[in-house]
N, C-alpha and C positions, 0 to 999 in steps of 0.2 A: 278776870279779876273778881274776887269775891266781894260782894257789897252787902253788909248786914242790913236788916230791916230797921226802920225807925229813923230817927234824926241823927244819923252818924255822919261825921265829917272826916274827910281825908285830905291829904295834901298832894299837890303836884309841884315839883320844883324845877327850876331851870337855872343854869349858872349865871351869875352876874359877870359880864365881860366888860370891864371899864375901858378896855383898850380898843374896842371895836369902833374905830373912828372912820368916817367916810374919807376916802382918798381921792383927790383930783390930781391925776398925773399930768403935769403941764409940759413935759418933754424936756425939762432942764436937768442938768446933772444933779442939782441940789434936790429936786423933787424925786428923781430916781433913787438917790441915796436914801431919802426919807421912806420911800416905798419899800426898799429892801429891809431897812430897820424895822418898819412896821410889820412886814411879813414874818420876820424872825420873831417879833414880839407875839404875833398871833400864834405862831407855831408853838411857842412856849406856853401860851395861855390855854390853847385848845389841846391839852394833853389828856386824851381819853383813857390812858393807861396809868395815870397817876394814883398810886395806892393811898396817898394821903386823903383821898375822898372818903375813906372809910375810918378815919382816925377817931371819930366820935362813937364808933360802933364797938360794942363788946364782942368777945369771942362767941358768946352765946347767940347774940343777934346775927352775927355773920353765918354761923352754922345753921341757924333757923332759916335764914334767907336761902342758903345753898340747898337745904333740904326741900323747901317749898318750891323753888324754881325747878329743881330736878323732878319733883312730882308733876309740875305743870308741863313737863316735856312728854308725858304719856298721854296720847290722844284719848284713850278710853276714859281717863280720869277727867279730862277737860270736857269732853263731849257729854258725859253723863254726871257731871258734878252736881247738878240740881237734884237728880234722883238719888244719888249717893248721900247727899246732905239730908234729904228727906228721910231716908232709911235710918241714918245715924241719929237724927232727931227723935225718931220713933223708938229706937232701941235704947238710947242713952237718957231720954227725957230732956226737958228744957234745961235743967241745971247741968247735967252731964255734958250736954251738947255745948253749952256755954263754956264750961271748964276746958273742953277740948279745943274750941276754936279761938277763944280770946288770946291765949298766949302764943298761938301759931299763926293761922291765916289772918285773923283780925289784926294782930300786932304788926304783921308784915305790911299790910296794905292801908291801914287806917291810922290817921294821926292821933285820934283819941275820941273818947266818948263825952268828955266834958271840957270846959274851957281850960282847966288846969293841965289836963293831959295834952291837949292840943298845943298850949303854949310851950310846954316842955319839948315837944317834938319840933316845934318851929324854931325854938332857940338853938337846938342841936344843929338844925340845918343852917341857921344863920352863922354859926361858928365856922362852917365850911365855906362861907362866902356865897351860899345859895340864897335865892329869893323864894321863900315859900309862897304857895298860892293855895288858899282854902277852896274846897269844892264841896257841894252838897250832892252826893252821888245817888240822886233819886230820879227815876224816870219811869214812864209807863208805856206799855205797848197796847195794841188793840185787845179788848177784853179784860183789861186790868184796872179800869177806872174805879176810883175809890170814893168819890163824892166830895162835896165842897169843903167839909170839915177837914178832911185829910189834906186837901190842897192848901187850906188856910194854915194848917200846922206846918206844911212844907215851907210856906212863905215865912213863917216865924223863924224857922231854922235858918233860912237864907238871910233874914234880917240880923239874926245873931252872928252869922258869918260876916256880914258887912261890918257890924260893930267891932268884932274881934280883930278883923283885918285892919281897921282904921285906928284902933285904940292901943294896939300893942307895939312895943319898941322894935320887935323883929320885922315889922312891916315897913318897907320903903317903897313908895309908889305902889301901894298894895293892889292886888287883883283877887277876884273870886270867879268861880265858874258855876253855871247853873244850866239845867235842862228845862225847857219850856213845858214838857209833858209832866213835870212835877207840879205844875200850876194850872194846867189846862188839859182837858181830856184828849187822848190820842184820836178818839172817834171824831171829835169836832175838828181836830187838826186835819184829818183826812178829808172831811167834807169841805173845809175851807180851801184845801189844796185843789179840789175839783172845781169849786166855784170860782176861785181866782184864775184858773186856766180858761174859764169861759168868759169872765168879765172881771178884770183886775180891780181890786178894791183901792180906793183913794186913801193914801196914808193919813191925810188930814182927818178922815172919818174916824180912824182908829185913835188918833191923838185926842179928838174931842171926847171919845168914850173914856180914854184914860183920865181926862180932866173931870169926869163925872157926869157928862151928858148922857141921857138915855137915848141911845142910837138904835135904830132898827136896821140890822145888816141884811142886805138883799140875799134871798135864798135860804135863810135860816128860820127854823121853826121857833116859836116863842120860847120854849125851854132852852133850846140851843143858844138863842140870842142872849138870854139871861145869863147863862153860864159863860158865854164869851165876854160879856161885860164884866163879870166877876173876875175872870182870868186877867183881863186887861188892867183892872184896878190893882190886882195883886202885883203884876209886873211893874205897874206905875209906882207902887209903894217901894218896891226894891230899888228901882232906878232913882227915885227921889232921895232915898237914904244914901245912895252911892255917889251921886254926882258931885264932882270936885273932891271926892274922898277915896273911892275905891272903883277900879275899873272892872266892869261886869262882862265876862266872856260867855256868850250864849253858845251852847254846844249844838252841832247838827246831830240829827238822829237818822231815821230811815227815809229813803227817797219818796215814799208815798205820803210823807207828812212834812218833809223839809220846806217846800214852798210856803206852807202856812207858818212855820217857825221863822222863816226869813221875813215874812210879811210883818209879823208882830215885832220882830227885832228891828227892822227898818223903821217902823213907826216909833219905837223907842229912841232910835238914833235921831230921827227927825225932831223929836221933842227935846232930847237931852244932850245931843252932840253938837250944839251950836258953836261952842268955844273950845272944844277938845273932844277926843275920842274916849268917852266914858262907857259907852255900850259897844260891844264888839260882836261880830258874827263869825261863824266858823265855816270854812270851805274845805270839802273833802276831795282831795286831788286824785283819789282812785276812781272817781266818777268821770265818765267821758265828757259830761257837760260842765265840769267844774270851771274851766277857763271862761266859758261864756257866762256863767253865773257871776264870776268875779268881775268880769268886764261890765256886766249889767249893773252890779252894785256900785262900781266906780262911776258909771254914767248917772245913776239915780242920785248918788250923793252929791254930784256936781249940780244936777238939775234942782234938787231940793235944798241945797245949801247946808248940808251937814257934814261933819267929819266922819271918816270911815275907819273903824278899827277892824283888822282882819287877823283871825287866828287861822293859820294855814296848817292843815293836817293831811295825812294820807288817807286814813279812814279805818273804821273798826267793825263794820257790819257786812263784810264781803260775802261770807258763806250764806247768810240769810237772804241778802239782796239777790244773789244769783239763783238760789233755790226758788224764791218767789217769782222772779222773772221767768224762769223755765216753766213753773206751774201755770202761770197766766199767759204763756205764749208771747211774752214780750222780749225785746232785744236786751241782752245782758247790759246793765248800765255801768258795769265795772270795766276798766281797762283790761285788755286780754293778757297782759304780762306785767311782771314786776318792773321791767325796763320802761314800759310805756307809762306806768305810774310815776316812776322817777322823773321821766321827761316832763310829765304834766306838772309835778310838784315844782321842779326847778324852773320851769317856764313861768308858772304863776308867781313864784318868788321873784324872778327877774322883773315881771310886770309891776309888782308892788314896790320893789326897790327903786324902780325908775320913777314912778309917780311920787314916791316919798322924796326923792331928790329934787323934784320940781315944786312940791307943796308939802314940806315936812310938817307944817302946822295943821294940815288937814287929814293926813293919812298916817296910820300906825300899823305895825305888823308884829306878830309873834310867830317865830319859826318853831312850831310845835311838832318836833319830829325826833325820833331816835336815830335817824340816819346821819352818820358822821359827815358824809359828802355834802349833804345839804347845809349842815351847820357851818362847815368850812366855807362853802360857797357864799353864804350870807356874810360871814365874817370878812372874807376877802373883798367882797363888794363894798 
């Protein structure tokens, strides 16, 4: 996916399925009849081939989408897109490059550059019965840290996202998505991952730092500690603005920093998820350890007394994770096959649906997948 620089917002949508009700089959003729009717209703609702999904799209928009996705099917263009874009920017100049990308790639993947454009995109999606979700597609990897001012600017973009999600009529039970490395340096996240493996941090310590206390975290140098405190305060501001208004879905990133991302996310949950799931964490089921991570999160939420929101995905960093593991002589963290990943995803889905059936007020899930089988599985359950 192309993500333009700066404070650009894009949308992720998922269908609103009002008929996905939990069924308790009691063995009576009446309940069996209800189940049959419900399954027929689900079959009609989950029609992935329904062309009316495109009724708000113009012919031009459909042809643009077809062209762009055809281009995305060429590995050479995907693998070298960064270099190709850099060459195009040099040859065309900033203005020419913008004129080329805005009506094509940018228009395909990004909801808009300002609130008016974003609202227009969201209203279109609402007309289709979809629930839009705004996201700030900013993240950093090692060597890309940009300094406190850029992190503060990213925070302001996220606060704008919260405000838009809450204030507009197209939002019903609104959500937004963010990446922690837009607010906290990846280098610090990697170090926190190493430290937490040696001696786990107490979540209460992070909550105190979010509340403004000057905490000295074990193992961090003075400059690192100061940056960590700033990052926690940024996360706290976003969560404070969101609680009881907008659900915040924190994305997972790379395995070498994910434990740190989960650490700060769990601290946010401990503080803000007392009466509902307002902060959510993401679990990547293409990882061999995904089930154990999910079970540990369930254990921790029960122990600490907070609600757990789970965004369940398959994963997006497979090639880089495998190359890095091979380079460092580590075991490949990714499941060896597509079938194993499916088994992992559907198994974790079953775990979450089971705990939700027991404590629906404490647990929530988003089935964040393009896989039709998993969507139908969740709907039928």
